[in-house]
C-alpha positions in Angstrom: 87.5 -37.4 47.0 89.1 -40.3 45.3 87.4 -41.9 42.4 87.4 -45.6 41.8 86.4 -46.1 38.2 90.0 -46.9 37.1 90.6 -49.0 40.1 87.4 -51.0 39.5 88.5 -51.6 35.9 91.9 -52.9 36.9 90.3 -55.1 39.5 88.0 -56.6 37.0 90.8 -57.2 34.5 92.7 -59.0 37.2 89.7 -61.1 38.0 89.0 -61.9 34.4 92.6 -63.1 34.0 92.3 -65.9 36.6 93.1 -69.3 35.2 90.4 -72.0 35.5 88.5 -70.0 38.1 85.1 -71.5 39.1 82.4 -71.2 41.7 79.5 -73.4 42.5 75.9 -72.3 43.4 76.4 -73.4 47.0 79.6 -71.3 47.3 77.8 -68.2 45.9 74.9 -68.7 48.3 77.3 -69.2 51.2 79.0 -66.0 50.3 75.7 -64.1 50.2 74.8 -65.4 53.6 78.2 -64.4 55.0 77.9 -60.9 53.4 74.5 -60.3 55.0 75.5 -61.7 58.3 78.5 -59.4 58.2 76.0 -56.5 58.2 74.3 -57.8 61.3 71.4 -59.7 59.6 70.2 -63.1 60.9 69.7 -65.1 57.7 67.6 -68.3 57.2 66.3 -70.0 54.1 65.1 -73.3 52.7 67.7 -74.6 50.3 66.8 -77.2 47.6 69.5 -78.5 45.3 68.2 -80.2 42.1 70.9 -81.1 39.6 73.1 -78.0 39.0 70.5 -75.5 40.4 70.1 -74.3 43.9 66.6 -72.9 44.8 66.3 -70.6 47.8 62.8 -70.5 49.3 61.4 -68.7 52.4 64.4 -66.4 52.6 64.2 -64.5 55.9 66.6 -61.7 57.0 66.2 -60.2 60.4 68.0 -57.1 61.5 67.8 -55.8 65.1 67.3 -52.1 66.0 68.8 -52.0 69.5 68.0 -48.3 70.1 64.3 -49.0 69.6 64.3 -52.5 71.1 62.8 -53.6 67.8 63.5 -55.7 64.7 62.9 -55.5 61.0 62.3 -58.7 59.1 62.5 -59.1 55.3 61.0 -62.2 53.7 61.1 -63.2 50.0 61.3 -66.3 47.8 62.1 -67.5 44.3 65.8 -66.9 44.1 67.7 -69.6 42.0 71.4 -70.1 41.5 72.3 -72.3 38.5 75.7 -73.6 37.3 76.3 -72.2 33.8 78.6 -75.1 32.9 81.7 -72.9 32.5 82.6 -72.4 36.1 80.2 -69.5 36.7 76.8 -69.2 38.4 73.7 -67.4 37.1 71.4 -65.9 39.7 67.7 -65.5 38.7 64.5 -64.1 40.2 60.9 -64.4 39.0 59.6 -61.5 36.9 57.1 -60.9 39.7 57.9 -61.5 43.4 56.5 -60.3 46.7 58.7 -59.0 49.5 57.5 -58.4 53.0 58.9 -56.0 55.6 57.8 -56.6 59.2 58.5 -54.2 61.9 58.3 -55.7 65.4 58.6 -54.3 68.9 59.3 -57.1 71.3 56.9 -59.9 70.5 54.4 -57.6 68.9 54.1 -56.8 65.2 53.9 -53.0 64.9 53.6 -52.8 61.1 53.9 -54.9 58.0 54.5 -53.8 54.4 54.1 -56.0 51.3 55.9 -54.9 48.1 55.4 -56.4 44.6 58.9 -56.6 43.1 59.2 -56.8 39.3 62.0 -57.1 36.8 62.5 -57.3 33.1 65.5 -59.0 31.4 67.4 -59.3 34.7 70.6 -61.2 34.3 73.4 -61.7 36.9 76.4 -64.0 36.5 78.9 -64.7 39.3 82.4 -65.8 38.3 85.8 -66.2 40.0 86.8 -68.3 43.0 85.4 -68.6 46.5 86.7 -65.5 48.3 87.3 -63.7 45.0 84.0 -63.3 43.1 83.0 -61.0 40.3 79.2 -60.2 39.9 78.2 -58.9 36.5 74.5 -57.9 36.1 72.1 -56.0 33.8 68.4 -55.4 33.6 66.0 -53.5 31.4 64.0 -52.4 34.4 63.4 -53.2 38.1 60.3 -52.0 39.9 58.8 -51.9 43.4 55.2 -51.3 44.2 53.7 -51.1 47.7 50.8 -53.6 47.7 49.7 -53.9 51.3 50.0 -52.0 54.6 49.2 -53.5 58.0 49.4 -51.1 61.0 48.5 -52.0 64.5 46.7 -55.1 63.3 44.5 -53.3 60.8 44.7 -53.5 57.0 44.9 -50.1 55.3 42.6 -49.9 52.3 44.7 -49.9 49.1 42.8 -47.0 47.6 44.3 -44.7 50.3 47.9 -45.1 49.1 50.0 -45.7 46.1 53.8 -46.0 46.1 55.8 -47.1 43.1 59.4 -47.0 42.0 60.9 -48.0 38.7 64.5 -47.9 37.6 66.5 -48.9 34.5 68.1 -49.8 32.2 70.9 -50.8 34.5 74.2 -52.6 34.4 77.2 -53.0 36.5 79.9 -55.0 38.3 80.8 -55.8 41.8 84.1 -57.4 42.8 84.2 -59.0 46.2 87.6 -60.1 47.6 88.1 -61.6 51.1 91.6 -60.8 52.2 93.4 -60.1 55.5 90.2 -60.5 57.5 88.3 -57.9 55.3 85.6 -58.2 52.8 86.7 -55.8 50.1 83.9 -54.7 47.7 84.4 -52.6 44.6 81.4 -51.5 42.6 80.8 -49.7 39.4 77.1 -49.4 38.5 74.9 -47.4 36.1 71.2 -47.5 37.1 69.6 -45.6 34.3 66.5 -43.5 35.2 64.6 -43.6 38.5 60.9 -42.6 38.4 58.7 -42.6 41.5 55.2 -41.8 42.5 53.6 -41.5 45.9 50.0 -40.9 47.0 48.2 -40.9 50.3 44.8 -40.0 51.6 43.5 -39.6 55.1 40.2 -41.5 55.4 39.0 -39.4 58.3 39.4 -36.0 56.5 40.0 -34.5 53.1 43.7 -34.3 53.8 46.0 -36.0 51.3 49.0 -35.6 49.0 50.8 -36.7 46.0 54.5 -36.6 45.0 56.2 -37.8 41.8 59.5 -37.3 40.2 62.4 -38.6 38.2 66.2 -38.8 38.3 68.1 -39.4 35.1 71.5 -41.0 34.6 71.9 -42.5 38.0 75.3 -44.0 38.7 77.4 -45.2 41.6 81.0 -46.3 42.1 83.2 -46.9 45.0 85.0 -49.2 47.4 83.9 -50.6 50.8 85.9 -52.8 53.2 84.1 -54.6 56.0 85.8 -56.5 58.7 84.7 -60.2 59.1 82.7 -60.7 62.2 82.1 -57.0 62.5 80.0 -55.6 65.4 78.0 -52.7 64.0 76.9 -51.8 67.5 80.5 -50.9 68.4 81.7 -48.2 65.9 85.1 -47.9 67.6 85.9 -51.6 67.3 84.4 -51.6 63.8 86.6 -48.9 62.4 89.6 -50.1 64.3 89.2 -53.5 62.6 89.4 -51.8 59.2 85.9 -50.6 58.1 86.2 -48.0 55.3 84.1 -46.7 52.5 84.6 -44.3 49.6 81.5 -44.0 47.5 80.3 -41.5 44.9 76.7 -41.4 43.6 75.6 -39.0 40.8 72.7 -38.2 38.5 72.4 -36.1 35.3 69.1 -34.4 36.1 66.1 -34.5 38.3 62.6 -33.2 38.8 60.0 -33.4 41.5 56.4 -32.3 41.9 54.3 -32.4 45.0 50.8 -31.4 46.2 49.5 -31.5 49.8 45.9 -30.8 50.6 44.9 -29.8 54.2 42.1 -28.0 55.8 43.8 -24.7 55.3 44.2 -25.3 51.6 46.6 -26.8 49.0 50.4 -26.4 49.0 52.1 -27.4 45.8 55.5 -27.1 44.3 58.1 -28.3 41.9 61.9 -28.7 42.0 64.4 -29.5 39.3 68.1 -29.8 38.7 70.5 -30.5 35.8 72.7 -32.8 37.8 74.2 -33.6 41.2 76.7 -35.7 43.1 77.1 -37.1 46.6 80.3 -38.5 47.9 81.2 -40.1 51.3 84.6 -41.3 52.3 85.1 -42.6 55.8 87.6 -44.7 57.7 89.0 -44.9 61.3 91.0 -41.7 60.8 88.7 -39.3 58.9 85.4 -38.5 57.3 84.8 -36.6 54.1 81.3 -35.7 53.0 80.6 -33.7 49.8 77.4 -32.8 47.9 77.0 -30.7 44.8 74.1 -29.8 42.4 73.7 -27.7 39.3 70.8 -25.9 37.6 68.4 -26.0 40.6 64.9 -24.4 40.4 62.3 -24.1 43.1 58.6 -23.1 42.8 56.3 -23.4 45.8 52.9 -21.9 46.6 50.4 -22.4 49.4 48.0 -20.8 51.8 50.6 -20.3 54.5 52.9 -18.5 52.1 52.3 -14.8 51.5 53.1 -15.2 47.8 54.5 -17.9 45.5 58.2 -18.6 45.9 60.2 -18.9 42.6 64.0 -19.1 42.7 67.0 -20.6 40.9 70.5 -21.6 42.0 73.1 -22.2 39.3 75.4 -24.2 41.5 75.3 -25.6 45.0 78.2 -27.1 46.8 79.1 -28.3 50.4 81.9 -30.4 51.7 83.5 -31.1 55.0 86.5 -33.1 56.0 87.2 -33.9 59.7 89.4 -36.3 61.7 87.7 -39.0 63.7 90.3 -40.5 65.8 92.4 -39.2 68.7 95.9 -38.0 67.7 99.0 -36.4 69.1 99.8 -34.7 65.8 97.8 -32.3 63.6 95.3 -33.7 61.1 93.7 -32.0 58.1 90.2 -30.6 58.3 88.2 -28.5 55.8 84.8 -27.0 55.0 83.6 -25.5 51.8 80.3 -23.8 50.9 79.2 -22.6 47.5 75.8 -20.9 46.6 76.4 -19.8 43.1 74.3 -17.7 40.7 71.2 -17.3 42.9 68.2 -15.5 41.5 64.6 -15.1 42.5 61.4 -13.8 40.9 60.6 -10.1 40.7 57.6 -10.8 42.8 59.8 -11.7 45.7 62.2 -8.8 45.0 59.3 -6.3 45.0 58.5 -7.0 48.6 61.4 -5.0 49.8 62.6 -3.3 46.6 59.5 -2.2 44.7 61.4 0.7 43.0 64.1 -1.8 41.7 66.9 0.3 43.3 69.1 -2.7 43.9 70.8 -4.7 41.0 69.1 -8.0 40.6 72.0 -9.8 39.1 72.7 -13.4 40.1 74.2 -13.6 43.6 77.1 -15.8 44.7 78.4 -16.7 48.2 81.5 -19.0 48.5 84.0 -19.8 51.2 86.7 -22.4 51.6 88.5 -23.1 54.9 91.4 -25.5 55.2 92.7 -26.3 58.7 95.0 -28.5 60.7 93.6 -29.7 64.1 94.8 -32.0 66.8 91.8 -34.1 68.0 92.0 -34.9 71.7 89.1 -37.4 71.6 87.8 -40.0 69.2 84.5 -39.0 67.7 83.8 -42.7 67.3 83.9 -43.3 71.0 80.5 -42.5 72.5 81.7 -42.7 76.1 84.6 -40.4 75.5 82.4 -37.9 73.7 80.0 -38.0 76.7 82.8 -37.4 79.2 84.0 -34.5 77.1 80.6 -32.9 77.1 80.2 -33.3 80.8 83.7 -31.9 81.5 83.4 -29.0 79.1 86.8 -29.8 77.6 87.5 -28.8 74.0 87.5 -31.8 71.5 90.8 -30.7 70.1 93.3 -27.9 69.2 93.2 -25.6 66.2 96.7 -25.5 64.8 96.3 -23.6 61.5 93.6 -22.1 59.4 93.7 -21.0 55.7 91.0 -19.0 54.0 90.6 -19.3 50.2 88.0 -18.6 47.6 86.0 -16.1 49.7 83.4 -14.5 47.5 80.3 -12.5 48.5 78.8 -11.0 45.4 75.2 -9.6 45.7 73.1 -6.5 45.2 75.9 -4.5 43.6 78.5 -5.1 46.3 81.4 -7.6 46.2 83.9 -8.9 48.7 86.7 -11.3 47.9 89.5 -12.4 50.2 92.1 -14.9 51.4 94.0 -15.5 54.6 96.4 -17.7 56.5 96.8 -18.1 60.3 98.6 -20.4 62.7 97.6 -20.8 66.4 99.6 -21.0 69.6 97.7 -23.3 71.9 100.1 -22.6 74.8 98.9 -19.0 74.9 95.2 -18.8 76.0 95.6 -15.5 77.8 96.1 -13.0 75.0 92.7 -13.6 73.4 90.6 -14.4 76.4 90.8 -18.2 76.4 91.4 -18.7 72.7 94.7 -19.9 71.2 96.7 -16.9 70.0 96.6 -16.5 66.2 99.3 -15.2 64.0 98.9 -14.4 60.3 96.9 -12.1 58.1 93.7 -11.9 56.0 93.4 -9.8 52.9 90.1 -8.4 51.6 89.0 -6.5 48.5 85.7 -4.7 48.6 83.8 -3.0 45.7 80.5 -1.2 45.5 80.1 -0.7 49.3 79.3 3.0 49.2 77.0 2.7 46.3 75.1 0.0 48.2 74.8 2.1 51.3 73.4 5.0 49.2 70.8 2.7 47.7 69.8 1.4 51.1 69.3 4.9 52.4 67.2 5.8 49.4 65.0 2.7 50.0 64.5 3.6 53.6 66.2 0.4 54.8 69.1 2.3 56.4 69.1 5.6 58.4 71.7 8.3 57.8 73.3 7.8 61.3 73.7 4.1 60.6 75.2 4.8 57.3 77.7 7.2 58.9 78.8 4.5 61.3 79.2 2.0 58.4 81.3 4.5 56.4 83.5 5.2 59.4 84.1 1.5 59.9 85.1 1.2 56.2 87.5 4.2 56.7 89.1 2.6 59.7 89.7 -0.8 58.3 90.2 -0.2 54.6 92.3 1.9 52.2 90.9 3.2 48.8 91.4 1.0 45.8 92.5 1.9 42.3 88.9 1.7 40.9 86.0 4.0 42.0 84.1 2.8 45.0 86.7 0.1 45.8 88.8 -0.6 48.8 91.2 -3.2 50.3 92.0 -4.3 53.8 94.9 -6.2 55.3 94.3 -7.4 58.9 97.4 -8.8 60.6 98.0 -10.4 64.0 101.7 -10.5 64.9 103.8 -12.6 67.3 103.0 -10.3 70.2 99.3 -10.6 69.6 98.9 -7.1 68.3 96.1 -6.6 65.7 96.9 -4.3 62.8 94.7 -2.9 60.1 96.7 -1.9 57.0 99.8 -1.4 59.2 98.0 0.6 61.9 97.7 -1.1 65.3 94.1 -1.3 66.5 94.6 -3.7 69.5 
């Protein structure tokens, strides 16, 4: 996953070095309209120019939802754009400002939400030239509170709900460059802490719930490129025209508490973490998605749970990379999973291990697979994907697969391993319709016999089952240098023969 902090700084330095750069309030507003229109919004507003200040009233942005034959309308007022006298423009909003979201189905209004937006010490200055603008902003806090709900023509009493979000202090920059038919946006933003609180009650019963939480050290950076005149309803054309994004969002800690009351009782819980990160990179050729978190804790109890759940996870990681476009040549793909240092409460352990026969050390499961594949269809083409599903054809060819960082470490046993295979897609007969692999995987195992003994003593494994497991270990492994350890080398050669530690088994 590429990071763009350095790239952002260089872009800002370049923008700052422009000679006699200047923008007007009208140019900044026109750029905002073009930006929102590029995302598929229909924008209208009342523009009033007085002196060097442009006031925007009755701002309405409508976005269609074709799949639902519906639209979402956002309305707000009070935005001003003022010439600073040095070639820049200051954008201001009132300290308190309503924002309305209207959800429509055809000509009917299905629901309407009114939010009270608030801000403290908000400051945004736009500098540069038309087509090359730098937005610099800061605020002590920004808040959002749900004030009204209209559903099916009826007003929901305000005492039945409470939704608030507050964030800050925040500061950041956004550099927007229009070049080669693309709107190129580079952002680097710190958002401070986010706190939230939600409450709802069912007026026809005693059901209800609350949720509150906090994220600290929120930050976001990345680059997005949007084709001018983009049609978001046609993903193939959109990405072919140059749409791309590479964005990373992170936080330094979080906590959440919830409580839900129903007829059966109250379910409540709490979650926390010491940090996390989400990254998405996508263009016409490939997609990469990655998520990680550290120091996670979970505590949940309720009437539908036999006993409280308490667990901790030291490290969580998941990432996937995959090609999106059709190709005649192999493209990289990968998947990685990490569940590190998992522990749970003795109360949960005692359900199946009351005698504490099994070690309760933190458990870890990890695997990383890197591959090369040749995609035969574009995943961005819905019609091609539908045809593939109807025909039963494979979406592509697997050309190679590499296993690294395999770890399974739990209850006294441990498996580690690595491997590397190539695949012959012209030979689908040797392995019953699958491309013939060639390569090897190497495994190291420790604690297996000791674990089997403990499972027998606990009554979770019968002697005959244990005998079969030990026979399998004997067939596919050789003893290691340490007590209760073994290793295994599984090979597949050019002839399609399968060998375990040099002995042919197929």
